[in-house]
N, C-alpha and C positions, 0 to 999 in steps of 0.2 A: 504495498498500500504505499502510495506516493503521499509526500507529506506535501500540506498547500504551502506556499511561499510567505503567504502572512497568515501565520496562524493566528486562530481566533483567541481572544482575550477575555477570559471570565471575569467576574466580579473579584472572585476567589483571588485571582490573579492580582488583581489592582491593590490589593493589602502590601505587595512587594513593593511598591512605589514610596510606601508610610519610610521613608528616613532620607538619609543626604545624598545625594550623588553629587561627582564632582565630574565633570568633562575631559576626557581621555583622547579622544581622535575628534578630528574636527574636518570633515570634508567637505568640497563645493563641487558638485558634478563629477564626483568618483574621484577627485585628488586632492591628495592630504595636503590641509595645510599647516601653516605654523601653529603648535596649539596654543588656545587662549584660555584665558580665567572664566573658571562657569561654572558656579555651583548652583544646583536645586535642591531645596528641599520641601519637601510633599507631607503634609500632615493630615491625620484620618479625620479631622475636622475637616476639610476639603479649603486648607488653606496652603498656601502654597509662597516658598520667599526665592528669590532667582538673584545671586552675587556674581555680579560680572567686576572687570577690572577696575570702570568707569560708577559704577552704580548699584545698589541693592533695590531690588522692587519687590513688591508683597500683593497677594492679591486670591484669587480662589478659582481653584483646579474643578475641572470638572470633565472626567471622559467618557466618550460614546463609544458603545463597543458594538461591532459589525458583525459578520462573518468574516467577509472580505478584506474589512479595515476596521483598526478601531484607533479614534480619533482622540489627542489630550488636547484642552482647550484650558489656556491661562489668559483669566481677566484678570487684567492690572487691577491695583484702586485708583490707577489716576485715568482708565477707562479705556486703556488699549487693550485688542485682543493678538492672543499670538495663537496658533493653530498647528500643530504636529500630525504627524501620523508617527503610532506606535509600532515601529517596524518589530524589537524584540524588548519582551520585557520579562527577565531571569531572577532569580536570588542574587547574581554579580552581575548583570548587566542588563543597562536598558538603551535601545538605541532609536532615536526619532528624526523624524525625517521631515524637512519643511520647505519651503519655497521662495527664496526673495528675486519677486521680479521674474525672471527667466531663469535662475538658479538654484538648483537642487542641493539643499543643505542635508547632511548627515552627521548627525552628532553623537557620538554614542561615550556612556557613562559608566563609570562604576564607582561600586558603595565608598564614599567617604569615609566609611568607621573601619 
């Protein structure tokens, strides 16, 4: 039996998100870029914190789970919304895909703890 490329994520899997993640690999259109500082912290209360070199933002996170792909939505307190496709969510791996204009961005995170 072949595994589907985008493995459906369950509500149970989402509990794996509830921790602090550090960005380990960042790529644009499949080309790995110089590492950048980014930490994501997800709380079971639906709040998140994102720390980058220049700023810290906080807000609410939600996930929409579909058989084909699962979407992570970050609504920050200043009213901006970021949307990611959850490519992988495992005990020690979080892969997020997003688009900036026509550039596909892949971010691979590892647990910070």
